[in-house]
C-alpha positions in Angstrom: 0.0 0.0 0.0 1.5 3.3 -1.1 1.8 5.9 1.7 1.3 9.5 0.9 3.9 12.0 2.1 2.7 15.0 4.1 4.3 18.1 2.6 5.1 21.0 4.9 3.9 24.3 3.6 6.6 26.3 1.8 7.8 29.2 3.8 8.3 32.5 2.0 11.8 33.8 1.6 12.7 36.2 4.3 15.7 37.7 2.4 17.6 37.5 -0.9 20.2 34.7 -0.9 23.0 37.2 -0.9 23.1 40.8 0.4 26.1 43.0 0.7 27.5 44.0 4.0 28.3 47.6 3.0 26.6 50.2 0.9 27.0 53.7 -0.6 25.1 56.5 1.2 24.8 60.3 1.0 25.4 61.3 4.6 26.7 64.1 6.7 29.4 64.2 9.4 28.3 67.7 10.5 25.3 69.9 10.1 25.2 72.7 7.5 24.5 73.6 3.9 24.5 71.4 0.8 28.3 71.2 0.9 28.2 68.9 4.0 26.6 66.1 2.1 29.2 63.5 1.0 29.3 59.9 -0.2 30.0 57.4 2.5 30.5 53.6 2.6 28.5 52.4 5.6 27.1 49.1 6.8 23.8 47.8 5.3 21.3 48.3 8.2 20.0 45.2 10.1 16.3 44.3 9.6 14.5 44.3 13.0 11.2 42.8 13.8 8.4 44.5 11.9 10.7 46.1 9.4 11.4 45.6 5.7 14.8 46.1 4.0 14.5 48.0 0.7 17.0 48.3 -2.1 16.4 52.0 -2.8 15.7 53.0 -6.4 14.7 56.7 -5.9 14.8 59.1 -3.0 13.0 62.5 -2.9 14.4 65.7 -1.5 12.1 68.2 0.2 12.4 71.2 2.5 12.3 69.1 5.6 15.3 67.1 4.3 17.2 70.3 4.1 16.1 71.2 7.6 17.4 67.9 8.9 20.7 68.5 7.1 20.9 71.9 8.9 20.4 70.3 12.3 16.6 70.2 12.9 15.2 66.9 14.1 11.5 65.8 14.1 12.2 64.0 17.4 13.9 66.9 19.1 17.1 64.7 19.6 20.2 65.2 17.5 20.9 62.1 15.4 24.1 60.2 15.6 26.7 61.1 13.0 27.4 60.1 10.3 23.7 60.6 9.5 22.1 59.4 6.3 19.6 61.9 4.8 16.4 61.2 2.9 13.0 60.9 4.5 11.1 59.0 1.7 11.6 57.0 -1.5 10.9 53.9 -3.4 12.6 50.6 -4.2 12.3 46.8 -4.0 11.9 44.6 -0.9 15.0 42.4 -0.3 14.5 41.3 3.3 11.7 40.9 5.8 11.8 41.3 9.5 9.9 38.8 11.7 6.2 39.4 11.9 6.0 41.1 8.5 3.2 39.5 6.4 2.0 42.2 4.0 5.1 42.0 1.7 7.2 39.5 -0.2 10.7 39.6 -1.5 10.7 41.5 -4.8 7.7 43.7 -4.1 7.9 47.2 -5.6 7.3 49.6 -2.6 7.4 53.2 -1.5 7.4 54.7 1.9 8.9 57.0 4.5 11.2 57.1 7.4 10.6 60.6 8.7 12.1 60.2 12.2 15.2 58.3 11.2 15.6 59.3 7.5 18.1 57.1 5.6 16.6 56.9 2.1 19.7 58.6 0.5 21.4 55.2 0.5 21.4 51.9 -1.5 19.5 50.1 1.3 17.2 51.2 4.1 15.3 49.3 6.9 11.9 50.9 7.3 9.0 50.1 9.7 6.6 48.0 7.6 3.6 50.2 8.6 5.2 53.1 6.8 5.6 51.2 3.5 3.1 50.5 0.8 3.1 48.7 -2.5 3.6 51.0 -5.5 0.3 51.6 -7.3 -0.3 50.0 -10.7 1.0 52.1 -13.5 3.3 54.3 -11.4 7.1 54.1 -12.1 9.5 53.7 -9.2 11.1 57.0 -10.0 7.8 58.8 -9.7 6.8 56.7 -6.6 10.0 57.7 -4.9 9.1 61.4 -5.2 5.8 61.3 -3.4 5.3 59.2 -0.2 5.3 62.2 2.2 4.2 64.9 -0.2 1.4 62.6 -1.4 -0.1 61.8 2.0 0.2 65.5 3.0 -1.7 66.5 -0.2 -4.4 63.9 0.0 -5.0 64.4 3.7 -5.3 68.2 3.2 -7.9 67.7 0.5 -9.9 64.8 2.1 -9.5 65.1 5.9 -8.5 68.7 6.8 -10.8 70.5 4.2 -13.2 67.6 3.4 -13.6 69.1 -0.1 -16.8 68.3 -1.9 -17.8 68.2 -5.5 -18.6 71.7 -6.9 -16.7 73.6 -4.1 -14.1 76.2 -4.9 -10.6 76.0 -3.5 -7.4 78.0 -3.7 -4.3 75.8 -3.6 -1.4 78.1 -2.6 2.0 76.8 -3.4 0.5 74.8 -6.3 3.7 74.3 -8.3 5.7 72.7 -5.4 6.1 69.1 -4.4 2.9 68.9 -2.3 0.9 71.5 -4.3 1.2 69.8 -7.7 -0.3 66.7 -6.2 -3.0 68.6 -4.2 -4.3 70.3 -7.4 -4.9 66.9 -8.9 -6.5 65.4 -5.8 -8.8 68.4 -5.5 -9.9 68.0 -9.1 -10.4 64.3 -8.4 -12.9 65.2 -5.7 -14.8 67.4 -8.2 -13.7 70.8 -6.8 -12.9 73.9 -8.9 -9.3 74.9 -8.3 -7.6 78.3 -8.4 -3.8 77.6 -8.3 -1.4 80.1 -6.8 1.9 79.1 -8.4 5.5 80.4 -8.7 6.4 82.2 -12.0 4.9 81.8 -15.5 6.3 78.3 -15.8 4.6 77.4 -12.5 1.3 78.8 -13.7 1.6 76.8 -16.9 2.4 73.6 -15.0 -0.6 74.1 -12.7 -2.9 74.5 -15.7 -1.5 71.3 -17.2 -2.3 69.5 -14.0 -5.9 70.5 -14.2 -6.3 73.8 -12.4 -9.3 75.7 -13.6 -7.4 79.0 -13.2 -3.9 79.9 -12.1 -2.0 83.1 -11.1 1.6 83.9 -10.2 1.7 84.3 -6.5 4.6 86.8 -6.6 3.6 89.1 -9.4 -0.1 88.5 -10.0 -3.1 90.0 -8.2 -4.4 87.1 -6.1 -7.4 89.0 -4.7 -8.6 90.0 -8.2 -8.0 86.6 -9.6 -10.0 85.0 -6.7 -12.9 87.5 -7.2 -13.1 86.6 -10.9 -12.9 82.9 -10.0 -15.5 82.9 -7.2 -17.4 86.3 -7.1 -19.3 85.2 -3.9 -16.1 84.1 -2.2 -14.0 81.0 -2.2 -15.1 78.0 -0.1 -11.6 76.8 1.0 -7.9 77.5 0.9 -5.2 74.9 1.1 -1.8 76.6 1.9 1.6 75.1 1.4 3.6 78.3 1.8 3.1 81.1 4.3 3.3 84.9 4.2 1.4 87.7 2.6 0.3 85.7 -0.5 -1.4 83.2 1.8 -3.1 86.0 3.7 -4.4 87.4 0.4 -5.8 83.9 -0.4 -7.6 83.9 2.9 -9.0 87.4 2.3 -10.9 85.9 -0.6 -12.8 83.4 1.4 -16.6 83.6 1.9 -17.9 83.9 5.5 -17.5 80.5 7.2 -14.8 79.5 4.7 -12.2 76.9 5.6 -8.4 77.0 5.6 -6.0 74.1 6.0 -2.2 74.1 6.1 0.5 71.6 7.2 2.3 72.2 10.5 5.6 73.8 9.7 4.4 76.5 7.3 6.2 79.7 8.3 4.7 82.1 9.0 1.5 80.3 9.9 -1.7 82.1 8.8 -3.3 84.5 11.3 -6.4 83.3 13.2 -9.5 85.1 12.0 -13.0 85.1 13.4 -15.7 83.5 11.3 -13.2 81.2 9.5 -12.3 77.6 10.2 -8.5 77.5 10.2 -6.9 74.0 10.7 -3.2 73.0 10.9 -2.5 69.3 10.3 0.3 66.8 10.0 0.8 64.5 7.0 0.5 61.1 8.7 1.9 58.0 7.0 0.6 54.5 7.9 -1.1 51.5 6.4 -4.5 53.2 6.1 -3.0 56.5 4.8 -1.0 54.8 2.1 -4.0 52.8 1.0 -6.0 56.0 0.6 -3.1 57.6 -1.3 -2.9 54.5 -3.6 -6.6 54.8 -4.4 -6.3 58.5 -5.2 -3.1 58.0 -7.3 -4.8 55.3 -9.4 -8.1 57.3 -9.8 -6.4 60.5 -10.7 -3.9 58.9 -13.1 -1.5 61.1 -11.2 1.2 63.2 -12.9 4.4 63.6 -10.8 6.5 66.5 -11.9 10.2 65.8 -11.5 12.3 68.8 -12.6 15.8 67.2 -12.0 17.2 63.8 -11.3 20.7 63.4 -9.8 22.8 60.2 -9.1 23.6 59.4 -5.5 27.2 60.6 -5.8 25.8 64.1 -6.7 23.6 64.4 -3.7 25.2 67.6 -2.7 24.4 69.1 -6.1 20.8 67.9 -5.7 20.5 69.6 -2.3 22.0 72.8 -3.7 19.4 72.7 -6.5 16.6 72.6 -3.8 18.3 75.4 -1.9 18.2 77.6 -4.9 14.4 77.5 -4.9 11.8 77.7 -7.7 11.5 73.9 -7.8 8.5 72.9 -9.9 7.6 69.5 -8.3 10.2 67.4 -6.6 13.9 66.9 -7.1 15.0 63.3 -6.7 18.1 61.1 -6.3 18.3 58.1 -8.6 20.1 55.4 -6.5 19.1 52.0 -7.9 
């Protein structure tokens, strides 16, 4: 009588067969300007329980990355030097910590490590809850530019303002990394968008992304443009840059209008009676990334990337960001 063998279920791979012990990284040995960013050879980070190890393809560079390079820390504690920069990016999963079940080796992912940074490197270990699979149709280069800017944009539209179909909204800072995405998400929700952008090229970009109207925030007449756009007053303002231009946007609100802006905007808008003014944080997690994925796929998102630099030119990339007038997001190509 033939006896049947009982086969044990195949266990998924927890890591690639071979991984290097060292990697290239753009790190700093002291705080300061773009010139302090240099290429280091450092150990590949270990993968702790609940983490994934990502072979990085693309890492974005935003204003908060420059702040961390200058010495600011989101935790309030100075990091240990050398410190690898880069708060978000994309890549491929190459190892899984214990307890991780949502991913497999080889998955294309994007995510953020805001407190620890580390995406300006060939490998990074990230808490799995801060990582999501790249939406269908989105290239890794574009995915690497948007984890933090994407959640900040979609949460401003959906949660802080709760924009509804047919409402009017001013997106201030519409040609920047967050604003270019917010314009598209606001249009996805059926709102009419007046974009306040930077320069003629920024105005043209905002229109290409779907804005119903656009004006140069430095040289245009925001109040007059808003009056033409919504004669009875605008329903909402989503601000990604502070200062007089943002105050002019708020001047254009109808009574009872709404304002939302991410914490860190400087100067923050002044409180005004009769208006709902909300500061919020862009939160990243499993639920937030799932919402972002749905919005990306529904909007057929365009991700403007004005410049791509190799890892060894990270200092030049940071210098480009410091020069200002960045339409979209500058990235490092690492993979």
